[in-house]
TORGULO-518275 format. One record per residue (C-alpha): residue in one letter; z, y, x. Coordinates in pm, whole numbers. Example, Ala and Ser with C-alpha at 12.3 -4.5 7.8 and 13.67 -1.06 7.14 Angstrom:
ATOM   r        w        v        u
ATOM   a      780     -450     1230
ATOM   s      714     -106     1367
//
This chain:
ATOM   r        w        v        u
ATOM   m        0        0        0
ATOM   l      -83      347      123
ATOM   n      205      576      207
ATOM   r      215      922       54
ATOM   k       46     1088      349
ATOM   d     -236      830      381
ATOM   s     -292      827        5
ATOM   y     -334     1203       -1
ATOM   y     -588     1221      283
ATOM   y     -778      916      160
ATOM   h     -849     1076     -176
ATOM   q     -920     1417      -25
ATOM   k    -1183     1255      198
ATOM   a    -1334     1075     -101
ATOM   a    -1357     1406     -282
ATOM   a    -1528     1579       13
ATOM   n    -1791     1307       45
ATOM   s    -1876     1334     -325
ATOM   r    -1869     1708     -386
ATOM   f    -2253     1753     -384
ATOM   h    -2327     1455     -607
ATOM   s    -2441     1472     -969
ATOM   i    -2224     1546    -1269
ATOM   g    -2132     1179    -1277
ATOM   g    -2028     1215     -916
ATOM   v    -1809     1512    -1007
ATOM   a    -1634     1293    -1259
ATOM   t    -1581     1036     -986
ATOM   v    -1432     1302     -760
ATOM   f    -1198     1419    -1034
ATOM   g    -1091     1064    -1104
ATOM   a    -1019     1004     -738
ATOM   i     -802     1314     -716
ATOM   v     -609     1220    -1028
ATOM   a     -556      868     -894
ATOM   g     -432     1009     -566
ATOM   l     -183     1233     -739
ATOM   a      -66      944     -954
ATOM   i        1      728     -648
ATOM   f      178     1019     -478
ATOM   c      408     1079     -775
ATOM   l      477      710     -830
ATOM   q      578      652     -470
ATOM   a      785      971     -459
ATOM   s      980      865     -766
ATOM   c     1053      524     -612
ATOM   e     1190      660     -287
ATOM   p     1571      657     -249
ATOM   e     1741      992     -275
ATOM   s     1865     1163       38
ATOM   k     2227     1115      135
ATOM   y     2252     1495      103
ATOM   h     2124     1495     -256
ATOM   r     2472     1515     -405
ATOM   a     2617     1637     -732
ATOM   t     2928     1836     -821
ATOM   i     3125     1874    -1143
ATOM   a     3301     2186    -1272
ATOM   p     3565     2264    -1362
ATOM   s     3733     2005    -1143
ATOM   r     4082     2038    -1293
ATOM   v     4191     2203    -1616
ATOM   h     4501     2222    -1838
ATOM   l     4437     2206    -2213
ATOM   e     4635     2191    -2533
ATOM   t     4567     1939    -2809
ATOM   g     4242     2005    -2993
ATOM   e     4111     2253    -2735
ATOM   q     3763     2226    -2590
ATOM   e     3621     2259    -2239
ATOM   k     3260     2237    -2124
ATOM   f     3199     2043    -1804
ATOM   k     2885     2092    -1601
ATOM   v     2714     1879    -1337
ATOM   v     2488     2042    -1077
ATOM   m     2274     1887     -805
ATOM   v     2380     2071     -489
ATOM   a     2125     2284     -307
ATOM   t     1992     2133       15
ATOM   r     1741     2245      277
ATOM   l     1432     2378       99
ATOM   m     1568     2258     -235
ATOM   a     1748     2480     -486
ATOM   a     2045     2370     -691
ATOM   a     1931     2215    -1017
ATOM   a     2045     2036    -1328
ATOM   p     2035     1656    -1298
ATOM   k     1777     1458    -1493
ATOM   e     2044     1248    -1661
ATOM   v     2422     1256    -1702
ATOM   q     2622      984    -1874
ATOM   w     2956     1122    -1994
ATOM   g     3277      932    -2052
ATOM   v     3653      976    -2085
ATOM   n     3880      734    -1897
ATOM   d     3571      513    -1845
ATOM   i     3505      503    -2221
ATOM   p     3148      622    -2296
ATOM   g     3184      933    -2509
ATOM   g     3564      894    -2519
ATOM   n     3775      814    -2826
ATOM   e     4040      963    -3054
ATOM   t     4325      872    -2819
ATOM   y     4200     1045    -2503
ATOM   g     3952     1290    -2649
ATOM   t     3576     1289    -2688
ATOM   i     3287     1431    -2489
ATOM   d     2931     1490    -2612
ATOM   d     2601     1458    -2428
ATOM   k     2619     1823    -2324
ATOM   g     2953     1777    -2149
ATOM   v     3170     1944    -2412
ATOM   y     3510     1776    -2416
ATOM   t     3744     1796    -2715
ATOM   a     4108     1714    -2645
ATOM   p     4283     1468    -2880
ATOM   s     4496     1588    -3168
ATOM   k     4803     1415    -3021
ATOM   v     4925     1403    -2660
ATOM   p     4853     1055    -2520
ATOM   s     5052      870    -2257
ATOM   p     4968      931    -1983
ATOM   r     4856     1286    -2046
ATOM   e     4637     1299    -1735
ATOM   i     4283     1230    -1855
ATOM   h     3976     1156    -1645
ATOM   i     3638     1303    -1730
ATOM   c     3376     1065    -1591
ATOM   a     3015     1168    -1526
ATOM   t     2756      921    -1400
ATOM   v     2448     1075    -1233
ATOM   p     2200      800    -1135
ATOM   e     1984     1023     -911
ATOM   s     2276     1146     -700
ATOM   a     2393     1008     -367
ATOM   n     2740     1024     -525
ATOM   p     2661      890     -872
ATOM   h     3023      886     -992
ATOM   l     3191     1220    -1059
ATOM   w     3542     1280    -1190
ATOM   a     3727     1583    -1325
ATOM   t     4090     1602    -1434
ATOM   v     4224     1718    -1769
ATOM   v     4601     1757    -1804
ATOM   l     4735     1812    -2154
ATOM   g     5006     2076    -2141
ATOM   d     5085     2336    -1878
ATOM   k     5301     2117    -1652
ATOM   p     5185     1866    -1390
ATOM   p     5179     1497    -1488
ATOM   r     5494     1299    -1410
ATOM   y     5561      947    -1287
ATOM   k     5863      736    -1372
ATOM   s     6014      452    -1174
ATOM   v     5974      123    -1360
ATOM   r     6105     -118    -1098
ATOM   i     6278     -113     -759
ATOM   w     6357     -407     -539
ATOM   t     6528     -381     -205
ATOM   a     6634     -605       80
ATOM   p     6861     -549      379
ATOM   v     6687     -457      702
ATOM   a     6720     -725      968
ATOM   t     6872     -570     1279
ATOM   e     6755     -817     1545
ATOM   s     6461    -1031     1438
ATOM   a     6273    -1090     1117
ATOM   t     6349    -1403      919
ATOM   a     6200    -1543      599
ATOM   g     6170    -1243      369
ATOM   h     6400    -1020      577
ATOM   m     6212     -751      762
ATOM   t     6285     -525     1054
ATOM   d     6016     -258     1021
ATOM   p     5792     -281      710
ATOM   h     5479      -77      766
ATOM   g     5182     -158      540
ATOM   i     5148     -272      178
ATOM   a     4866     -422      -29
ATOM   l     4806     -618     -349
ATOM   d     4624     -950     -368
ATOM   p     4400    -1035     -668
ATOM   k     4692    -1207     -842
ATOM   g     4906     -893     -828
ATOM   n     5134    -1020     -551
ATOM   i     5251     -777     -284
ATOM   l     5159     -816       84
ATOM   i     5375     -637      342
ATOM   s     5317     -615      716
ATOM   d     5632     -604      931
ATOM   q     5547     -421     1250
ATOM   r     5845     -502     1472
ATOM   g     5904     -834     1296
ATOM   h     5549     -941     1390
ATOM   r     5490    -1097     1049
ATOM   v     5308    -1049      719
ATOM   y     5494    -1148      401
ATOM   r     5397    -1208       41
ATOM   y     5619    -1125     -260
ATOM   t     5579    -1117     -635
ATOM   a     5583     -776     -800
ATOM   e     5946     -852     -891
ATOM   g     6039     -903     -525
ATOM   e     6051    -1284     -514
ATOM   y     5964    -1406     -165
ATOM   l     5655    -1632     -162
ATOM   g     5597    -1696      206
ATOM   e     5419    -1575      519
ATOM   i     5059    -1511      613
ATOM   g     4950    -1670      941
ATOM   k     5177    -1812     1208
ATOM   g     5416    -1524     1264
ATOM   g     5491    -1389     1608
ATOM   p     5516    -1220     1840
ATOM   g     5214    -1383     1992
ATOM   t     4848    -1335     2075
ATOM   e     4709    -1671     1969
ATOM   p     4474    -1674     1667
ATOM   g     4688    -1641     1355
ATOM   q     4984    -1488     1539
ATOM   f     5079    -1121     1523
ATOM   k     5194     -857     1765
ATOM   e     5297     -542     1582
ATOM   p     5075     -571     1272
ATOM   r     5014     -233     1113
ATOM   m     4810     -252      794
ATOM   v     4707     -527      554
ATOM   i     4447     -544      276
ATOM   a     4314     -818       47
ATOM   d     3955     -831      -79
ATOM   a     3839     -931     -427
ATOM   t     3827    -1300     -331
ATOM   g     4182    -1297     -197
ATOM   n     4100    -1310      174
ATOM   i     4348    -1105      377
ATOM   f     4263     -868      664
ATOM   v     4540     -758      903
ATOM   t     4515     -492     1173
ATOM   d     4720     -654     1447
ATOM   s     4691     -341     1642
ATOM   k     4925     -250     1916
ATOM   g     5028     -391     2249
ATOM   d     4803     -568     2495
ATOM   r     4573     -728     2238
ATOM   p     4489     -521     1929
ATOM   r     4244     -683     1688
ATOM   v     4161     -750     1324
ATOM   q     4250    -1094     1188
ATOM   v     4126    -1255      867
ATOM   f     4307    -1519      659
ATOM   d     4217    -1712      345
ATOM   p     4410    -1656       19
ATOM   e     4666    -1921      119
ATOM   g     4732    -1745      451
ATOM   n     4537    -1977      681
ATOM   f     4363    -1818      980
ATOM   l     3985    -1777      949
ATOM   r     3859    -1548     1224
ATOM   l     3926    -1238     1432
ATOM   f     3714     -952     1560
ATOM   a     3728     -604     1720
ATOM   p     3861     -649     2076
ATOM   k     4069     -394     2264
ATOM   g     3888     -109     2431
ATOM   m     3716      226     2397
ATOM   k     3353      112     2379
ATOM   p     3167       94     2046
ATOM   g     3312     -176     1824
ATOM   m     3639     -192     2018
ATOM   i     3977      -67     1899
ATOM   l     4302       63     2041
ATOM   r     4523      119     1736
ATOM   c     4383       44     1391
ATOM   h     4561      190     1093
ATOM   g     4400      268      757
ATOM   v     4156        8      623
ATOM   g     3914      -32      334
ATOM   f     3596     -196      201
ATOM   d     3277      -32       73
ATOM   d     3066     -174     -211
ATOM   q     2876     -394       37
ATOM   d     3207     -546      153
ATOM   n     3173     -380      492
ATOM   f     3514     -340      655
ATOM   h     3620       10      763
ATOM   t     3918       93      980
ATOM   v     4039      417     1132
ATOM   d     4141      399     1498
ATOM   v     4428      637     1571
ATOM   d     4382      649     1948
ATOM   n     4002      632     1967
ATOM   m     3989      904     1698
ATOM   r     3711      741     1496
ATOM   v     3620      520     1203
ATOM   n     3473      180     1291
ATOM   v     3253       -6     1042
ATOM   y     3197     -384     1055
ATOM   t     3021     -637      836
ATOM   y     3240     -863      626
ATOM   g     3206    -1127      896
ATOM   g     3323     -888     1169
ATOM   e     2994     -779     1328
ATOM   f     3013     -418     1448
ATOM   l     2773     -184     1267
ATOM   y     2851      174     1367
ATOM   d     3129      428     1416
ATOM   w     3175      797     1355
ATOM   g     3427     1068     1431
ATOM   i     3520     1301     1714
ATOM   e     3851     1435     1840
ATOM   g     3920     1799     1763
ATOM   l     4069     2052     1524
ATOM   d     3752     2180     1356
ATOM   p     3652     2066     1006
ATOM   g     3524     1711     1028
ATOM   n     3714     1639     1352
ATOM   f     4003     1396     1387
ATOM   n     4356     1466     1509
ATOM   s     4549     1137     1504
ATOM   p     4374      991     1197
ATOM   h     4597      747     1008
ATOM   g     4500      684      646
ATOM   l     4169      567      499
ATOM   y     4045      518      143
ATOM   i     3691      448       13
ATOM   d     3597      548     -342
ATOM   h     3328      404     -573
ATOM   n     3066      635     -418
ATOM   n     3140      489      -73
ATOM   d     3275      830       24
ATOM   v     3548      792      285
ATOM   f     3877      983      283
ATOM   v     4069     1005      612
ATOM   s     4416     1159      647
ATOM   g     4534     1301      977
ATOM   y     4894     1240     1076
ATOM   y     4942     1616     1107
ATOM   g     4698     1694      824
ATOM   p     4462     1761      668
ATOM   t     4299     1490      457
ATOM   q     3919     1504      485
ATOM   k     3636     1360      279
ATOM   f     3314     1225      433
ATOM   n     3007     1046      306
ATOM   s     2948      686      415
ATOM   e     2780      795      739
ATOM   g     3059     1030      841
ATOM   d     2912     1363      732
ATOM   f     3194     1606      651
ATOM   l     3226     1707      285
ATOM   l     3560     1879      227
ATOM   s     3919     1916      346
ATOM   f     4251     1939      158
ATOM   c     4624     1866      193
ATOM   p     4686     2066      512
ATOM   g     5009     2032      706
ATOM   d     5138     2384      639
ATOM   p     5472     2361      453
ATOM   p     5715     2653      448
ATOM   d     5984     2472      649
ATOM   g     5879     2269      951
ATOM   s     5617     2006     1016
ATOM   v     5491     1744      775
ATOM   y     5355     1404      874
ATOM   f     5104     1212      663
ATOM   h     5135      843      734
ATOM   s     4892      669      501
ATOM   l     4642      706      221
ATOM   t     4539      512      -87
ATOM   g     4344      571     -407
ATOM   d     4274      452     -760
ATOM   k     3970      354     -966
ATOM   w     3910      714    -1076
ATOM   g     3878      841     -721
ATOM   n     4223     1000     -707
ATOM   v     4382     1006     -362
ATOM   y     4752      949     -285
ATOM   v     4888     1080       47
ATOM   t     5227      962      175
ATOM   c     5430     1222      359
ATOM   r     5758     1310      529
ATOM   t     5884     1594      749
ATOM   s     5984     1595     1113
ATOM   e     6349     1551     1017
ATOM   g     6293     1188      920
ATOM   y     6534     1053      661
ATOM   d     6694     1380      560
ATOM   g     6394     1604      604
ATOM   a     6176     1495      316
ATOM   l     6001     1770      125
ATOM   s     6193     1903     -172
ATOM   l     6094     1801     -523
ATOM   g     6393     1939     -705
ATOM   v     6766     1875     -677
ATOM   d     6840     1558     -479
ATOM   k     6475     1461     -493
ATOM   a     6245     1415     -197
ATOM   l     5868     1434     -223
ATOM   s     5721     1108      -97
ATOM   l     5361     1101     -220
ATOM   m     5113     1369     -322
ATOM   k     4828     1298     -563
ATOM   f     4492     1477     -547
ATOM   n     4178     1423     -749
ATOM   n     3845     1321     -594
ATOM   n     3752     1685     -536
ATOM   g     4072     1767     -345
ATOM   d     4263     1941     -626
ATOM   f     4639     1883     -631
ATOM   i     4750     1688     -939
ATOM   t     5117     1597     -896
ATOM   a     5385     1460     -662
ATOM   l     5599     1147     -667
ATOM   s     5948     1094     -535
ATOM   f     6137      780     -438
ATOM   t     6466      717     -613
ATOM   a     6625      663     -272
ATOM   k     6706      996     -106
ATOM   e     6651      865      246
ATOM   h     6333      714      380
ATOM   r     6104      724      677
ATOM   e     5729      677      688
ATOM   t     5588      505      385
ATOM   s     5277      331      258
ATOM   a     5147      280      -94
ATOM   v     4882      101     -297
ATOM   v     4759      156     -654
ATOM   g     4686     -131     -892
ATOM   e     4401     -152    -1141
ATOM   d     4647      -49    -1413
ATOM   g     4727      276    -1229
ATOM   r     5074      169    -1120
ATOM   v     5177      291     -775
ATOM   y     5347       38     -546
ATOM   a     5523      234     -273
ATOM   l     5691       81       32
ATOM   f     5989      261      182
ATOM   k     6241      202      457
ATOM   g     6585      358      477
ATOM   q     6856      326      737
ATOM   d     7011       16      581
ATOM   e     6757     -124      339
ATOM   m     6388     -142      267
ATOM   g     6210     -195      -57
ATOM   v     5924     -140     -296
ATOM   e     5939      107     -582
ATOM   i     5685       80     -862
ATOM   f     5583      396    -1049
ATOM   e     5404      440    -1379
ATOM   e     5259      764    -1511
ATOM   e     5441      899    -1816
//
């Protein structure tokens, strides 16, 4: 098949050779030109859109009262030699319901949203716009009913004493990362205990993943940092400090399968992996704190590419720690000292939010997670450790901050326990937040549900 350029010149040449022919020849020339234009347009319409051909939604966040209306608008962003424009098609929904419903409000084909007549629970509502032609086909905006931020309530807490010398079955020394498996069980990596444990959501101990440690043999751990389970239940662990950092993979029962990503600074190598995630092709992404980059591997562990550069300018990394990938394959990376930044799948910088600029002292951002509506949850603490958590009211310490997919602040969450150090969190399909914390004498998991 001719490409667009060859098709164009082929039919122009045919026209030139026929221009002095009879009237019938003129008709032939005209037909050739029309055919050439048809091929040109057909091939152009079949070509994939540019990674820069992105869409935005506005407003991104709005507070409404019951029965009020708000018009949302989607625009294809201007790019080089291309003006901003309306998309060809937008499919509107509310909380993933096409057109919405009476409970959460309705939205018409022009983007006009009508809030429900009664306040639902939760009262944070997600406007969903699907734009097939866009490089980011899924757009979200936030509606909050009422003038106050949404609130989360604690629905379950389970704690365990911190082991002081060495980790034993279900007793940890330094819990670091948390994940959910497809059955809803909780996976926790114990950094100084050199183990990965599995619990029920109620805190019942189910067993270990791998062979424990410390050790460097396949299936053993030496300071595991983060853990994640894929949709099939296979478990990936960033065993990532000491003399042999790496990524190890286990089956759903915890049996060793393979490892990849050796220690080093060359492409495909790692020094200290932290945040992890999968894109929609099941490629494995991890952020390397010390190499200041994001590494991307196939599901089987073959290195594909990396991106990122050390620095303080927008798009640069300064001790990157957290990573989350949304349904557009956009990648969010949180710096330990802030901010959190959003990139497309190839590492092109999109936006920045959640800077480390509190009124009193430094803030550290340890990890990052997200939910099915593209919201991002950043865990945080101050330089004072246990007692220096950010204030969220009397005797309350801010532990997580929630932003929507566009970087707008939505709300904050606080552990029931007043004292905690660095934390990690994961969000279930039902929107519940499972947050891991460690205090001076006990560790635990607190589960939050939006009111």
